[in-house]
C-alpha positions in Angstrom: -15.7 -10.3 13.5 -17.3 -11.2 10.2 -16.0 -14.3 8.4 -15.9 -15.4 4.8 -16.5 -19.0 3.9 -14.1 -20.6 1.4 -13.5 -24.2 0.6 -14.5 -25.4 4.1 -12.7 -22.6 6.0 -13.9 -19.5 7.8 -11.5 -16.6 7.2 -11.7 -13.3 9.2 -12.5 -10.3 6.9 -9.6 -8.4 8.5 -6.2 -10.0 8.7 -2.9 -9.0 10.3 0.1 -8.2 8.2 3.7 -8.3 9.5 5.8 -6.4 7.0 7.2 -3.4 8.7 9.2 -2.9 11.8 12.7 -2.7 13.3 14.9 -5.8 13.9 14.7 -5.7 17.7 13.1 -7.5 20.6 10.8 -4.6 21.3 9.2 -4.9 17.8 9.0 -8.7 18.2 7.2 -8.3 21.5 4.7 -5.8 20.0 3.9 -8.1 17.1 3.5 -11.0 19.5 1.1 -9.0 21.8 -0.8 -7.7 18.8 -1.4 -11.0 17.1 -2.4 -12.7 20.4 -4.9 -9.9 21.0 -6.1 -10.2 17.4 -6.8 -13.9 18.0 -8.9 -13.0 21.1 -10.9 -10.5 19.0 -11.7 -13.0 16.3 -8.9 -12.4 13.7 -7.6 -15.7 12.3 -5.8 -14.6 9.1 -2.2 -13.7 9.6 0.1 -12.9 6.7 3.9 -12.8 6.5 6.9 -13.6 4.2 10.3 -15.1 4.8 12.0 -11.8 4.0 9.8 -9.7 6.3 12.1 -8.3 9.0 14.7 -10.9 7.8 12.7 -13.9 9.1 11.9 -12.3 12.5 8.2 -11.8 11.6 7.8 -15.5 10.8 9.5 -16.5 14.1 7.1 -14.3 16.1 4.1 -15.9 14.5 5.7 -19.3 15.2 5.8 -18.4 18.9 2.2 -17.3 18.8 0.9 -20.5 17.2 3.0 -22.7 19.5 1.4 -21.0 22.6 -2.1 -20.2 21.3 -2.6 -23.3 19.1 -1.8 -23.8 15.5 -5.5 -24.2 14.6 -6.2 -20.7 15.7 -4.3 -19.2 12.7 -5.0 -19.4 9.0 -1.5 -18.6 8.0 0.1 -17.4 4.7 3.7 -16.7 3.9 5.7 -16.0 0.8 8.9 -16.6 -1.1 10.4 -14.8 -4.0 13.1 -12.4 -2.6 16.5 -13.7 -1.5 16.2 -13.7 2.3 18.6 -13.1 5.1 18.4 -14.5 8.6 18.8 -11.6 11.1 19.3 -14.1 13.9 22.1 -16.1 12.2 24.9 -13.8 13.3 26.4 -14.2 9.8 27.5 -11.6 7.3 24.7 -11.4 4.7 27.2 -12.1 1.9 28.4 -15.2 3.7 24.8 -16.3 4.3 24.0 -15.9 0.6 27.0 -17.8 -0.6 26.6 -20.7 1.9 22.9 -21.2 1.4 22.3 -20.3 -2.2 25.4 -19.9 -4.3 27.6 -22.9 -3.2 24.5 -25.2 -3.1 23.3 -24.3 -6.6 19.9 -23.2 -5.3 20.3 -19.8 -7.0 21.8 -18.9 -10.3 23.0 -15.3 -9.8 22.6 -14.6 -13.5 18.8 -15.0 -13.1 18.5 -12.9 -9.9 17.1 -9.4 -10.4 18.9 -6.3 -9.2 16.3 -6.1 -6.4 17.2 -9.6 -5.2 14.1 -11.3 -6.7 14.4 -15.0 -7.8 11.9 -17.5 -9.2 12.9 -21.1 -9.4 11.8 -24.5 -8.0 14.9 -25.2 -5.9 14.8 -21.7 -4.4 11.1 -21.8 -3.6 11.5 -25.2 -2.0 14.4 -23.9 0.2 12.3 -20.9 1.3 9.3 -23.1 2.0 11.2 -25.5 4.2 12.9 -22.6 6.0 9.5 -21.0 6.6 8.2 -24.2 8.2 11.2 -24.2 10.5 10.7 -20.5 11.4 7.0 -20.9 12.0 7.4 -24.0 14.1 4.6 -25.7 12.1 4.1 -28.9 10.0 2.1 -27.1 7.4 1.3 -23.7 5.8 -2.3 -22.8 4.8 -1.4 -20.5 1.9 2.0 -20.1 0.2 2.4 -17.2 -2.1 4.9 -16.6 -4.8 6.0 -13.0 -3.9 5.7 -10.3 -6.6 6.5 -12.7 -9.4 5.8 -10.0 -12.0 9.1 -8.4 -11.2 10.7 -11.1 -13.3 8.9 -9.7 -16.4 11.1 -6.6 -16.3 14.1 -8.8 -17.1 13.0 -12.0 -19.0 10.5 -12.7 -21.7 7.0 -14.0 -20.9 7.5 -17.5 -22.1 10.5 -18.0 -19.8 8.5 -16.4 -17.0 5.6 -18.9 -17.5 8.1 -21.8 -17.5 9.4 -20.5 -14.1 5.9 -20.3 -12.8 5.2 -23.9 -13.9 8.4 -25.0 -12.1 7.3 -23.4 -8.9 3.7 -24.7 -9.1 5.1 -28.2 -9.4 7.1 -27.8 -6.2 4.0 -26.4 -4.4 1.6 -29.1 -5.6 4.2 -31.6 -4.3 4.1 -29.9 -0.9 0.3 -30.3 -0.9 0.6 -34.0 -1.6 3.1 -34.3 1.3 0.5 -32.7 3.6 2.7 -29.6 4.2 0.6 -27.1 2.3 -3.1 -26.5 1.8 -3.2 -23.8 -1.0 -0.9 -21.6 -3.0 -1.2 -18.4 -5.0 0.4 -15.2 -6.2 1.0 -12.2 -4.0 1.5 -9.2 -6.3 2.1 -5.5 -6.3 1.7 -4.5 -10.0 0.7 -7.6 -11.9 -3.1 -7.6 -11.4 -3.7 -3.9 -11.4 -2.1 -2.8 -14.6 -3.5 -2.8 -18.2 -3.1 -5.8 -20.5 -0.4 -4.1 -22.5 1.8 -3.5 -19.5 5.0 -5.5 -19.3 4.3 -6.7 -15.7 0.7 -7.7 -16.5 -0.5 -11.0 -15.2 -3.2 -12.9 -17.0 -5.3 -15.0 -14.6 -6.6 -17.3 -17.4 -3.1 -18.1 -18.5 -1.9 -18.7 -14.9 -4.7 -21.0 -14.0 -4.2 -22.9 -17.2 -0.6 -23.7 -16.0 -1.9 -24.6 -12.6 -4.3 -27.1 -14.2 -1.6 -28.6 -16.4 0.5 -29.2 -13.2 -2.2 -30.1 -10.7 -5.2 -31.1 -12.8 -8.7 -29.8 -12.3 -8.3 -30.1 -8.6 -5.2 -27.9 -8.5 -4.5 -25.9 -5.3 -3.9 -22.4 -6.7 -6.8 -20.8 -5.0 -5.6 -17.4 -3.6 -4.2 -14.1 -4.8 -3.1 -11.0 -3.0 -2.9 -7.5 -4.4 -2.9 -3.9 -3.2 -6.4 -2.4 -2.9 -7.4 0.8 -1.1 -8.9 4.2 -1.5 -6.0 5.3 -3.6 -5.4 2.1 -5.5 -8.7 0.7 -6.6 -7.8 -0.9 -9.9 -8.6 -4.4 -8.7 -12.3 -3.3 -8.8 -12.3 -0.5 -11.4 -10.0 -1.7 -14.2 -11.4 -4.3 -16.6 -8.1 -5.9 -17.4 -8.9 -9.7 -17.3 -10.4 -11.5 -20.3 -12.6 -14.4 -19.1 -14.7 -16.4 -21.5 -14.8 -13.6 -23.9 -15.7 -10.9 -21.3 -13.6 -8.1 -19.9 -13.7 -8.3 -16.1 -11.9 -6.6 -13.3 -9.5 -8.8 -11.3 -12.0 -9.1 -8.5 -14.7 -10.1 -10.8 -12.4 -12.6 -12.6 -11.5 -14.2 -9.2 -15.1 -14.6 -8.4 -15.7 -16.4 -11.7 -12.6 -18.6 -11.2 -13.1 -19.6 -7.6 -10.2 -17.6 -6.2 -10.1 -16.0 -2.8 -8.6 -12.5 -2.6 -6.5 -10.9 0.1 -6.0 -7.2 -0.2 -2.7 -5.7 1.0 -2.0 -2.1 1.8 -5.6 -1.7 2.8 -4.8 1.5 4.6 -2.5 2.6 1.8 0.4 1.9 4.2 -0.9 4.6 6.5 -1.2 7.2 3.8 -4.9 7.6 4.2 -4.4 9.2 7.6 -5.4 12.9 7.3 -6.3 12.6 3.6 -9.9 11.3 3.7 -12.4 14.1 2.6 -15.0 15.1 5.2 -17.8 14.5 2.6 -16.7 10.8 2.4 -16.8 10.5 6.2 -20.2 12.0 6.2 -21.5 9.7 3.5 -20.3 6.6 5.4 -21.3 7.9 8.8 -17.8 7.4 10.1 -15.4 9.8 11.9 -12.0 8.3 11.6 -9.9 8.0 8.4 -8.9 4.4 9.1 -12.5 3.3 9.5 -13.5 5.0 6.2 -10.6 3.2 4.5 -11.4 -0.2 5.9 -15.1 0.3 5.2 -14.3 1.0 1.6 -12.2 -2.2 1.3 -14.4 -4.6 3.2 -17.5 -3.4 1.4 -16.0 -4.0 -2.1 -17.7 -7.0 -3.9 -15.2 -9.8 -4.3 -12.8 -8.8 -1.5 -12.2 -11.7 0.8 -9.8 -10.6 3.6 -8.4 -7.1 4.0 -4.8 -7.3 5.4 -3.7 -4.5 7.6 -0.1 -4.2 8.9 -0.5 -4.0 12.7 2.3 -4.1 15.2 0.6 -2.3 18.1 -2.3 -3.5 20.2 -3.8 0.0 20.3 -3.9 0.2 16.5 -5.4 -3.3 16.2 -8.2 -2.4 18.6 -8.9 0.9 16.9 -9.0 -0.7 13.5 -11.3 -3.5 14.6 -13.9 -1.1 15.8 -15.1 -1.0 12.2 -16.6 -4.4 13.0 -19.3 -2.6 15.0 -20.5 -1.1 11.7 -22.3 -3.1 8.9 -20.5 -3.1 5.6 -22.1 -1.0 2.9 -24.4 -2.9 0.6 -23.5 -3.2 -3.1 -25.7 -0.3 -4.2 -24.2 2.0 -1.6 -20.7 1.0 -2.5 -21.2 1.4 -6.3 -22.6 4.9 -5.7 -19.2 6.0 -4.5 -17.9 5.6 -8.1 -20.6 7.8 -9.6 
């Protein structure tokens, strides 16, 4: 396993995602076995969210860390969607009313039709519940989950106020020793043009983080989709930094941000769709290895997250570690 150095930590260049899967014990067991095997093979980055499998993914990771050791995992989780607890035995409506409505944690008038919510009280509730699910005293990275969804329903000034409110909560968690870093995990925000409604401006966002946390603020991570079919993070110059037009990956390098890529295998859609000429050019036979080689060789990518719930898929994917990443010249030639 190759590692990336960042702010005193060594992060594996491939990480395990825990998004998909049924709500049964069999899926829990597969995730448990896969993450444990990943730790044996050198993976230390594990990513989840409170709403992934209705809290069950967080709880599996909690079991792993309790048994393998908390220090073995560089852990990220997220909050932003109204969660449900699959293990609670409650009706989802009752769960929502008891935890969010009657407590005033959520104002239903500010919730999107997709169940997205951004607010300090809500993020604090999610953060504390994640600590409980994960059986840990601290989280390495806490992401605001797809915050750009709010921009479809509110104006940008109100959106920035909501971000500031959440950053204040997360900086407080850092001071309490319950959090190391925070950031934004996005789907559209960093890979659309500046004129798009859901566009996220890194300069603007970091200015708010600095206003809240000072020069030493802890917004140090972003997450966005990047793969053979969605390469805007590298190819689209949509960030304006000190008078220069940069890609999101270039801007993150300038600003000292670490990048997780999600959907590194295009959620499995690369299988059977990689041209033979690209395999020949990279000297690789399997579609998954071509896809991972593309992501891990991209300048500016920190850790490529791959959803893996089976040991055999993990072991197959990690065989790419036997191959050197492409150098920058080789990688850039793919775009010519």
